[in-house]
mmJSON file of the N, C-alpha and C atoms, coordinates in Angstrom:
{"data_MODEL":{"atom_site":{
"group_PDB":["ATOM","ATOM","ATOM","ATOM","ATOM","ATOM","ATOM","ATOM","ATOM","ATOM","ATOM","ATOM","ATOM","ATOM","ATOM","ATOM","ATOM","ATOM","ATOM","ATOM","ATOM","ATOM","ATOM","ATOM","ATOM","ATOM","ATOM","ATOM","ATOM","ATOM","ATOM","ATOM","ATOM","ATOM","ATOM","ATOM","ATOM","ATOM","ATOM","ATOM","ATOM","ATOM","ATOM","ATOM","ATOM","ATOM","ATOM","ATOM","ATOM","ATOM","ATOM","ATOM","ATOM","ATOM","ATOM","ATOM","ATOM","ATOM","ATOM","ATOM","ATOM","ATOM","ATOM","ATOM","ATOM","ATOM","ATOM","ATOM","ATOM","ATOM","ATOM","ATOM","ATOM","ATOM","ATOM","ATOM","ATOM","ATOM","ATOM","ATOM","ATOM","ATOM","ATOM","ATOM","ATOM","ATOM","ATOM","ATOM","ATOM","ATOM","ATOM","ATOM","ATOM","ATOM","ATOM","ATOM","ATOM","ATOM","ATOM","ATOM","ATOM","ATOM","ATOM","ATOM","ATOM","ATOM","ATOM","ATOM","ATOM","ATOM","ATOM","ATOM","ATOM","ATOM","ATOM","ATOM","ATOM","ATOM","ATOM","ATOM","ATOM","ATOM","ATOM","ATOM","ATOM","ATOM","ATOM","ATOM","ATOM","ATOM","ATOM","ATOM","ATOM","ATOM","ATOM","ATOM","ATOM","ATOM","ATOM","ATOM","ATOM","ATOM","ATOM","ATOM","ATOM","ATOM","ATOM","ATOM","ATOM","ATOM","ATOM","ATOM","ATOM","ATOM","ATOM","ATOM","ATOM","ATOM","ATOM","ATOM","ATOM","ATOM","ATOM","ATOM","ATOM","ATOM","ATOM","ATOM","ATOM","ATOM","ATOM","ATOM","ATOM","ATOM","ATOM","ATOM","ATOM"],
"id":[1,2,3,4,5,6,7,8,9,10,11,12,13,14,15,16,17,18,19,20,21,22,23,24,25,26,27,28,29,30,31,32,33,34,35,36,37,38,39,40,41,42,43,44,45,46,47,48,49,50,51,52,53,54,55,56,57,58,59,60,61,62,63,64,65,66,67,68,69,70,71,72,73,74,75,76,77,78,79,80,81,82,83,84,85,86,87,88,89,90,91,92,93,94,95,96,97,98,99,100,101,102,103,104,105,106,107,108,109,110,111,112,113,114,115,116,117,118,119,120,121,122,123,124,125,126,127,128,129,130,131,132,133,134,135,136,137,138,139,140,141,142,143,144,145,146,147,148,149,150,151,152,153,154,155,156,157,158,159,160,161,162,163,164,165,166,167,168,169,170,171,172,173,174,175,176,177],
"type_symbol":["N","C","C","N","C","C","N","C","C","N","C","C","N","C","C","N","C","C","N","C","C","N","C","C","N","C","C","N","C","C","N","C","C","N","C","C","N","C","C","N","C","C","N","C","C","N","C","C","N","C","C","N","C","C","N","C","C","N","C","C","N","C","C","N","C","C","N","C","C","N","C","C","N","C","C","N","C","C","N","C","C","N","C","C","N","C","C","N","C","C","N","C","C","N","C","C","N","C","C","N","C","C","N","C","C","N","C","C","N","C","C","N","C","C","N","C","C","N","C","C","N","C","C","N","C","C","N","C","C","N","C","C","N","C","C","N","C","C","N","C","C","N","C","C","N","C","C","N","C","C","N","C","C","N","C","C","N","C","C","N","C","C","N","C","C","N","C","C","N","C","C","N","C","C","N","C","C"],
"label_atom_id":["N","CA","C","N","CA","C","N","CA","C","N","CA","C","N","CA","C","N","CA","C","N","CA","C","N","CA","C","N","CA","C","N","CA","C","N","CA","C","N","CA","C","N","CA","C","N","CA","C","N","CA","C","N","CA","C","N","CA","C","N","CA","C","N","CA","C","N","CA","C","N","CA","C","N","CA","C","N","CA","C","N","CA","C","N","CA","C","N","CA","C","N","CA","C","N","CA","C","N","CA","C","N","CA","C","N","CA","C","N","CA","C","N","CA","C","N","CA","C","N","CA","C","N","CA","C","N","CA","C","N","CA","C","N","CA","C","N","CA","C","N","CA","C","N","CA","C","N","CA","C","N","CA","C","N","CA","C","N","CA","C","N","CA","C","N","CA","C","N","CA","C","N","CA","C","N","CA","C","N","CA","C","N","CA","C","N","CA","C","N","CA","C","N","CA","C","N","CA","C","N","CA","C","N","CA","C"],
"label_alt_id":[null,null,null,null,null,null,null,null,null,null,null,null,null,null,null,null,null,null,null,null,null,null,null,null,null,null,null,null,null,null,null,null,null,null,null,null,null,null,null,null,null,null,null,null,null,null,null,null,null,null,null,null,null,null,null,null,null,null,null,null,null,null,null,null,null,null,null,null,null,null,null,null,null,null,null,null,null,null,null,null,null,null,null,null,null,null,null,null,null,null,null,null,null,null,null,null,null,null,null,null,null,null,null,null,null,null,null,null,null,null,null,null,null,null,null,null,null,null,null,null,null,null,null,null,null,null,null,null,null,null,null,null,null,null,null,null,null,null,null,null,null,null,null,null,null,null,null,null,null,null,null,null,null,null,null,null,null,null,null,null,null,null,null,null,null,null,null,null,null,null,null,null,null,null,null,null,null],
"label_comp_id":["MET","MET","MET","SER","SER","SER","GLN","GLN","GLN","ASP","ASP","ASP","ARG","ARG","ARG","LEU","LEU","LEU","ILE","ILE","ILE","LYS","LYS","LYS","MET","MET","MET","ILE","ILE","ILE","THR","THR","THR","LYS","LYS","LYS","GLY","GLY","GLY","ASP","ASP","ASP","ALA","ALA","ALA","LYS","LYS","LYS","GLY","GLY","GLY","VAL","VAL","VAL","GLY","GLY","GLY","LYS","LYS","LYS","GLY","GLY","GLY","HIS","HIS","HIS","VAL","VAL","VAL","TYR","TYR","TYR","TYR","TYR","TYR","THR","THR","THR","VAL","VAL","VAL","PHE","PHE","PHE","ASN","ASN","ASN","ASN","ASN","ASN","LYS","LYS","LYS","ASN","ASN","ASN","LYS","LYS","LYS","LYS","LYS","LYS","ASP","ASP","ASP","PRO","PRO","PRO","GLY","GLY","GLY","ALA","ALA","ALA","LYS","LYS","LYS","HIS","HIS","HIS","THR","THR","THR","GLU","GLU","GLU","ARG","ARG","ARG","LYS","LYS","LYS","TYR","TYR","TYR","ASN","ASN","ASN","PRO","PRO","PRO","VAL","VAL","VAL","ALA","ALA","ALA","LYS","LYS","LYS","ALA","ALA","ALA","HIS","HIS","HIS","THR","THR","THR","ASP","ASP","ASP","TYR","TYR","TYR","THR","THR","THR","GLN","GLN","GLN","LYS","LYS","LYS","LYS","LYS","LYS"],
"label_asym_id":["A","A","A","A","A","A","A","A","A","A","A","A","A","A","A","A","A","A","A","A","A","A","A","A","A","A","A","A","A","A","A","A","A","A","A","A","A","A","A","A","A","A","A","A","A","A","A","A","A","A","A","A","A","A","A","A","A","A","A","A","A","A","A","A","A","A","A","A","A","A","A","A","A","A","A","A","A","A","A","A","A","A","A","A","A","A","A","A","A","A","A","A","A","A","A","A","A","A","A","A","A","A","A","A","A","A","A","A","A","A","A","A","A","A","A","A","A","A","A","A","A","A","A","A","A","A","A","A","A","A","A","A","A","A","A","A","A","A","A","A","A","A","A","A","A","A","A","A","A","A","A","A","A","A","A","A","A","A","A","A","A","A","A","A","A","A","A","A","A","A","A","A","A","A","A","A","A"],
"label_entity_id":["1","1","1","1","1","1","1","1","1","1","1","1","1","1","1","1","1","1","1","1","1","1","1","1","1","1","1","1","1","1","1","1","1","1","1","1","1","1","1","1","1","1","1","1","1","1","1","1","1","1","1","1","1","1","1","1","1","1","1","1","1","1","1","1","1","1","1","1","1","1","1","1","1","1","1","1","1","1","1","1","1","1","1","1","1","1","1","1","1","1","1","1","1","1","1","1","1","1","1","1","1","1","1","1","1","1","1","1","1","1","1","1","1","1","1","1","1","1","1","1","1","1","1","1","1","1","1","1","1","1","1","1","1","1","1","1","1","1","1","1","1","1","1","1","1","1","1","1","1","1","1","1","1","1","1","1","1","1","1","1","1","1","1","1","1","1","1","1","1","1","1","1","1","1","1","1","1"],
"label_seq_id":[1,1,1,2,2,2,3,3,3,4,4,4,5,5,5,6,6,6,7,7,7,8,8,8,9,9,9,10,10,10,11,11,11,12,12,12,13,13,13,14,14,14,15,15,15,16,16,16,17,17,17,18,18,18,19,19,19,20,20,20,21,21,21,22,22,22,23,23,23,24,24,24,25,25,25,26,26,26,27,27,27,28,28,28,29,29,29,30,30,30,31,31,31,32,32,32,33,33,33,34,34,34,35,35,35,36,36,36,37,37,37,38,38,38,39,39,39,40,40,40,41,41,41,42,42,42,43,43,43,44,44,44,45,45,45,46,46,46,47,47,47,48,48,48,49,49,49,50,50,50,51,51,51,52,52,52,53,53,53,54,54,54,55,55,55,56,56,56,57,57,57,58,58,58,59,59,59],
"pdbx_PDB_ins_code":[null,null,null,null,null,null,null,null,null,null,null,null,null,null,null,null,null,null,null,null,null,null,null,null,null,null,null,null,null,null,null,null,null,null,null,null,null,null,null,null,null,null,null,null,null,null,null,null,null,null,null,null,null,null,null,null,null,null,null,null,null,null,null,null,null,null,null,null,null,null,null,null,null,null,null,null,null,null,null,null,null,null,null,null,null,null,null,null,null,null,null,null,null,null,null,null,null,null,null,null,null,null,null,null,null,null,null,null,null,null,null,null,null,null,null,null,null,null,null,null,null,null,null,null,null,null,null,null,null,null,null,null,null,null,null,null,null,null,null,null,null,null,null,null,null,null,null,null,null,null,null,null,null,null,null,null,null,null,null,null,null,null,null,null,null,null,null,null,null,null,null,null,null,null,null,null,null],
"Cartn_x":[157.854,156.785,155.667,155.154,154.108,152.795,152.192,150.979,149.729,149.772,148.572,148.313,149.309,149.124,149.138,149.291,149.364,147.962,147.745,146.441,146.616,145.572,145.552,144.785,145.389,144.758,144.567,143.405,143.066,142.578,142.82,142.439,141.313,140.576,139.529,140.06,141.306,141.912,141.788,142.218,142.129,140.74,140.573,139.261,138.693,139.57,139.128,139.025,139.415,139.356,140.623,141.673,142.942,143.618,144.111,144.782,143.857,142.623,141.639,142.048,141.975,142.269,143.714,144.574,145.97,146.029,146.848,146.903,148.2,148.111,149.244,149.11,150.154,150.142,150.926,150.398,151.055,150.796,151.549,151.389,150.639,149.566,148.749,148.165,148.204,147.662,146.191,145.309,143.873,143.313,143.999,143.472,143.548,144.382,144.558,143.794,142.877,142.114,141.145,140.86,139.902,138.477,138.179,136.861,137.025,136.731,136.967,136.15,135.022,134.18,134.676,135.533,136.005,137.171,137.254,138.357,139.522,140.72,141.933,142.129,142.459,142.708,144.06,144.745,146.028,146.088,146.883,147.114,148.519,148.594,149.857,150.019,151.254,151.546,151.07,150.314,149.818,150.645,151.492,152.35,151.591,150.399,149.61,149.029,148.472,147.881,148.931,150.131,151.223,150.799,150.089,149.624,149.339,149.162,148.797,147.285,146.884,145.466,145.182,143.901,143.488,143.363,143.946,143.853,143.024,142.087,141.268,141.477,141.295,141.503,140.433,140.865,139.948,139.947,138.784,138.696,138.807],
"Cartn_y":[127.003,127.958,127.513,128.444,128.135,127.825,126.697,126.269,126.997,127.586,128.253,129.585,130.193,131.459,131.276,130.06,129.791,129.766,130.563,130.577,130.252,129.697,129.341,130.42,130.942,131.978,131.45,131.727,131.218,132.373,132.276,133.347,132.919,133.896,133.642,133.838,134.24,134.458,135.901,136.141,137.503,137.732,138.769,139.113,138.02,137.28,136.207,134.861,134.8,133.562,132.723,133.256,132.539,132.517,131.371,131.24,130.988,130.628,130.39,129.187,129.338,128.243,128.149,129.068,129.044,129.325,128.568,128.641,129.29,130.106,130.797,130.694,130.284,130.172,131.329,131.894,133.01,132.943,133.715,133.788,135.073,134.931,136.085,135.86,136.862,136.764,137.16,136.176,136.422,137.095,136.994,137.529,139.046,139.671,141.121,141.862,141.197,141.863,142.866,143.927,144.928,144.385,143.656,143.058,141.545,140.835,139.393,138.592,139.14,138.42,138.502,139.48,139.672,138.749,138.324,137.481,138.365,137.864,138.592,138.537,139.664,139.709,140.355,139.868,140.425,140.401,141.28,141.298,140.75,139.571,138.875,138.522,138.185,137.776,136.345,136.13,134.815,134.325,133.298,132.841,132.164,131.645,131.015,132.08,133.14,134.23,135.237,135.171,136.115,137.561,137.757,139.09,139.089,140.268,140.388,140.197,139.314,139.05,139.115,139.205,139.267,137.858,137.652,136.393,136.625,135.716,135.826,134.611,134.809,133.754,132.683,131.447,130.315,129.647,129.315,128.682,127.189],
"Cartn_z":[190.297,190.206,191.135,191.901,192.862,192.135,192.459,191.78,192.265,193.435,193.935,193.239,192.645,191.927,190.411,189.936,188.507,187.912,186.859,186.205,184.733,184.147,182.732,181.988,180.918,180.125,178.717,178.134,176.815,175.951,174.639,173.735,172.813,172.34,171.354,169.941,169.82,168.511,168.061,166.827,166.291,165.709,164.91,164.378,163.472,162.805,161.912,162.622,163.882,164.636,164.547,163.938,163.822,165.179,165.593,166.877,168.034,167.75,168.804,169.64,170.962,171.864,172.299,171.881,172.314,173.804,174.53,175.988,176.435,177.466,178.044,179.562,180.253,181.713,182.314,183.38,184.041,185.539,186.275,187.72,188.04,188.82,189.174,190.56,191.402,192.753,192.708,192.699,192.62,193.862,194.977,196.229,196.303,195.482,195.54,194.446,193.757,192.703,193.295,192.572,193.032,192.934,191.863,191.68,191.638,192.731,192.786,191.78,191.309,190.36,188.928,188.632,187.259,186.945,185.69,185.258,184.829,185.032,184.667,183.152,182.526,181.091,180.839,179.824,179.387,177.874,177.322,175.883,175.654,175.027,174.808,173.342,172.953,171.589,171.365,170.31,169.934,168.747,168.928,167.836,166.703,166.968,165.914,164.987,165.567,164.792,164.332,164.927,164.646,164.882,165.993,166.374,167.87,168.424,169.826,169.952,170.863,171.104,172.595,172.931,174.333,174.887,176.07,176.782,178.034,178.327,179.517,180.404,181.676,182.657,182.516,182.536,182.502,183.842,184.362,185.676,185.571],
"occupancy":[1.0,1.0,1.0,1.0,1.0,1.0,1.0,1.0,1.0,1.0,1.0,1.0,1.0,1.0,1.0,1.0,1.0,1.0,1.0,1.0,1.0,1.0,1.0,1.0,1.0,1.0,1.0,1.0,1.0,1.0,1.0,1.0,1.0,1.0,1.0,1.0,1.0,1.0,1.0,1.0,1.0,1.0,1.0,1.0,1.0,1.0,1.0,1.0,1.0,1.0,1.0,1.0,1.0,1.0,1.0,1.0,1.0,1.0,1.0,1.0,1.0,1.0,1.0,1.0,1.0,1.0,1.0,1.0,1.0,1.0,1.0,1.0,1.0,1.0,1.0,1.0,1.0,1.0,1.0,1.0,1.0,1.0,1.0,1.0,1.0,1.0,1.0,1.0,1.0,1.0,1.0,1.0,1.0,1.0,1.0,1.0,1.0,1.0,1.0,1.0,1.0,1.0,1.0,1.0,1.0,1.0,1.0,1.0,1.0,1.0,1.0,1.0,1.0,1.0,1.0,1.0,1.0,1.0,1.0,1.0,1.0,1.0,1.0,1.0,1.0,1.0,1.0,1.0,1.0,1.0,1.0,1.0,1.0,1.0,1.0,1.0,1.0,1.0,1.0,1.0,1.0,1.0,1.0,1.0,1.0,1.0,1.0,1.0,1.0,1.0,1.0,1.0,1.0,1.0,1.0,1.0,1.0,1.0,1.0,1.0,1.0,1.0,1.0,1.0,1.0,1.0,1.0,1.0,1.0,1.0,1.0,1.0,1.0,1.0,1.0,1.0,1.0],
"B_iso_or_equiv":[0.0,0.0,0.0,0.0,0.0,0.0,0.0,0.0,0.0,0.0,0.0,0.0,0.0,0.0,0.0,0.0,0.0,0.0,0.0,0.0,0.0,0.0,0.0,0.0,0.0,0.0,0.0,0.0,0.0,0.0,0.0,0.0,0.0,0.0,0.0,0.0,0.0,0.0,0.0,0.0,0.0,0.0,0.0,0.0,0.0,0.0,0.0,0.0,0.0,0.0,0.0,0.0,0.0,0.0,0.0,0.0,0.0,0.0,0.0,0.0,0.0,0.0,0.0,0.0,0.0,0.0,0.0,0.0,0.0,0.0,0.0,0.0,0.0,0.0,0.0,0.0,0.0,0.0,0.0,0.0,0.0,0.0,0.0,0.0,0.0,0.0,0.0,0.0,0.0,0.0,0.0,0.0,0.0,0.0,0.0,0.0,0.0,0.0,0.0,0.0,0.0,0.0,0.0,0.0,0.0,0.0,0.0,0.0,0.0,0.0,0.0,0.0,0.0,0.0,0.0,0.0,0.0,0.0,0.0,0.0,0.0,0.0,0.0,0.0,0.0,0.0,0.0,0.0,0.0,0.0,0.0,0.0,0.0,0.0,0.0,0.0,0.0,0.0,0.0,0.0,0.0,0.0,0.0,0.0,0.0,0.0,0.0,0.0,0.0,0.0,0.0,0.0,0.0,0.0,0.0,0.0,0.0,0.0,0.0,0.0,0.0,0.0,0.0,0.0,0.0,0.0,0.0,0.0,0.0,0.0,0.0,0.0,0.0,0.0,0.0,0.0,0.0],
"pdbx_formal_charge":[null,null,null,null,null,null,null,null,null,null,null,null,null,null,null,null,null,null,null,null,null,null,null,null,null,null,null,null,null,null,null,null,null,null,null,null,null,null,null,null,null,null,null,null,null,null,null,null,null,null,null,null,null,null,null,null,null,null,null,null,null,null,null,null,null,null,null,null,null,null,null,null,null,null,null,null,null,null,null,null,null,null,null,null,null,null,null,null,null,null,null,null,null,null,null,null,null,null,null,null,null,null,null,null,null,null,null,null,null,null,null,null,null,null,null,null,null,null,null,null,null,null,null,null,null,null,null,null,null,null,null,null,null,null,null,null,null,null,null,null,null,null,null,null,null,null,null,null,null,null,null,null,null,null,null,null,null,null,null,null,null,null,null,null,null,null,null,null,null,null,null,null,null,null,null,null,null],
"auth_seq_id":[1,1,1,2,2,2,3,3,3,4,4,4,5,5,5,6,6,6,7,7,7,8,8,8,9,9,9,10,10,10,11,11,11,12,12,12,13,13,13,14,14,14,15,15,15,16,16,16,17,17,17,18,18,18,19,19,19,20,20,20,21,21,21,22,22,22,23,23,23,24,24,24,25,25,25,26,26,26,27,27,27,28,28,28,29,29,29,30,30,30,31,31,31,32,32,32,33,33,33,34,34,34,35,35,35,36,36,36,37,37,37,38,38,38,39,39,39,40,40,40,41,41,41,42,42,42,43,43,43,44,44,44,45,45,45,46,46,46,47,47,47,48,48,48,49,49,49,50,50,50,51,51,51,52,52,52,53,53,53,54,54,54,55,55,55,56,56,56,57,57,57,58,58,58,59,59,59],
"auth_comp_id":["MET","MET","MET","SER","SER","SER","GLN","GLN","GLN","ASP","ASP","ASP","ARG","ARG","ARG","LEU","LEU","LEU","ILE","ILE","ILE","LYS","LYS","LYS","MET","MET","MET","ILE","ILE","ILE","THR","THR","THR","LYS","LYS","LYS","GLY","GLY","GLY","ASP","ASP","ASP","ALA","ALA","ALA","LYS","LYS","LYS","GLY","GLY","GLY","VAL","VAL","VAL","GLY","GLY","GLY","LYS","LYS","LYS","GLY","GLY","GLY","HIS","HIS","HIS","VAL","VAL","VAL","TYR","TYR","TYR","TYR","TYR","TYR","THR","THR","THR","VAL","VAL","VAL","PHE","PHE","PHE","ASN","ASN","ASN","ASN","ASN","ASN","LYS","LYS","LYS","ASN","ASN","ASN","LYS","LYS","LYS","LYS","LYS","LYS","ASP","ASP","ASP","PRO","PRO","PRO","GLY","GLY","GLY","ALA","ALA","ALA","LYS","LYS","LYS","HIS","HIS","HIS","THR","THR","THR","GLU","GLU","GLU","ARG","ARG","ARG","LYS","LYS","LYS","TYR","TYR","TYR","ASN","ASN","ASN","PRO","PRO","PRO","VAL","VAL","VAL","ALA","ALA","ALA","LYS","LYS","LYS","ALA","ALA","ALA","HIS","HIS","HIS","THR","THR","THR","ASP","ASP","ASP","TYR","TYR","TYR","THR","THR","THR","GLN","GLN","GLN","LYS","LYS","LYS","LYS","LYS","LYS"],
"auth_asym_id":["A","A","A","A","A","A","A","A","A","A","A","A","A","A","A","A","A","A","A","A","A","A","A","A","A","A","A","A","A","A","A","A","A","A","A","A","A","A","A","A","A","A","A","A","A","A","A","A","A","A","A","A","A","A","A","A","A","A","A","A","A","A","A","A","A","A","A","A","A","A","A","A","A","A","A","A","A","A","A","A","A","A","A","A","A","A","A","A","A","A","A","A","A","A","A","A","A","A","A","A","A","A","A","A","A","A","A","A","A","A","A","A","A","A","A","A","A","A","A","A","A","A","A","A","A","A","A","A","A","A","A","A","A","A","A","A","A","A","A","A","A","A","A","A","A","A","A","A","A","A","A","A","A","A","A","A","A","A","A","A","A","A","A","A","A","A","A","A","A","A","A","A","A","A","A","A","A"],
"auth_atom_id":["N","CA","C","N","CA","C","N","CA","C","N","CA","C","N","CA","C","N","CA","C","N","CA","C","N","CA","C","N","CA","C","N","CA","C","N","CA","C","N","CA","C","N","CA","C","N","CA","C","N","CA","C","N","CA","C","N","CA","C","N","CA","C","N","CA","C","N","CA","C","N","CA","C","N","CA","C","N","CA","C","N","CA","C","N","CA","C","N","CA","C","N","CA","C","N","CA","C","N","CA","C","N","CA","C","N","CA","C","N","CA","C","N","CA","C","N","CA","C","N","CA","C","N","CA","C","N","CA","C","N","CA","C","N","CA","C","N","CA","C","N","CA","C","N","CA","C","N","CA","C","N","CA","C","N","CA","C","N","CA","C","N","CA","C","N","CA","C","N","CA","C","N","CA","C","N","CA","C","N","CA","C","N","CA","C","N","CA","C","N","CA","C","N","CA","C","N","CA","C","N","CA","C","N","CA","C"],
"pdbx_PDB_model_num":[1,1,1,1,1,1,1,1,1,1,1,1,1,1,1,1,1,1,1,1,1,1,1,1,1,1,1,1,1,1,1,1,1,1,1,1,1,1,1,1,1,1,1,1,1,1,1,1,1,1,1,1,1,1,1,1,1,1,1,1,1,1,1,1,1,1,1,1,1,1,1,1,1,1,1,1,1,1,1,1,1,1,1,1,1,1,1,1,1,1,1,1,1,1,1,1,1,1,1,1,1,1,1,1,1,1,1,1,1,1,1,1,1,1,1,1,1,1,1,1,1,1,1,1,1,1,1,1,1,1,1,1,1,1,1,1,1,1,1,1,1,1,1,1,1,1,1,1,1,1,1,1,1,1,1,1,1,1,1,1,1,1,1,1,1,1,1,1,1,1,1,1,1,1,1,1,1]
}}}
């Protein structure tokens, strides 16, 4: 896996805060974003919270 496109994504957990801090790694091309200042967000399954939560890019 190419390390230059690898980003670390972290979650704040669900509404109660369960699963906070779970980390997910994904490949994303930061150079093709429409807004370079905005962080990438995805909705992924959080196995700790056992629900889908929002993950945001961590620098």
